[in-house]
LOKELUM-890522 format. One record per residue (C-alpha): residue in three letters; x, y, z. Coordinates in steps of 0.25 Angstrom, whole numbers, plus 5000, padded with zeros to 4 digits. Layout:
BEGIN
ALAXYZ...
***
This chain:
BEGIN
UNK510153885526UNK509053915516UNK509054045519UNK510654075517UNK510353995504UNK509254095499UNK510054205502UNK511054145494UNK510454105484UNK509754265483UNK510954335481UNK511354255470UNK510554195457UNK509354105466UNK508854045455UNK510254015449UNK510853955464UNK509553875466UNK509853825452UNK511353785455UNK511253745470UNK510153655478UNK508653695476UNK508153725485UNK506753655484UNK506953525479UNK506253425477UNK506653295487UNK506653195479UNK507853305468UNK508353315483UNK508553155488UNK509053155470UNK510153235474UNK510753175488UNK510653025481UNK511353065468UNK512453125482UNK512253015489UNK512452925478UNK513753005473UNK514452995486UNK514152855485UNK514952855473UNK516152915475UNK515952855490UNK516152715481UNK517052785471UNK518252805482UNK517952675491UNK518352615476
***
């Protein structure tokens, strides 16, 4: 998978793609925060559906 991403980035604009997509060397804190945000969002959506 990582190799495929690298090949894809090289064909496109590497720097732009990395900015747009998820950075490879993302700090663990940021990744956890992102996951927490996703989980919170899912909980909010689920709660809205239940109501």
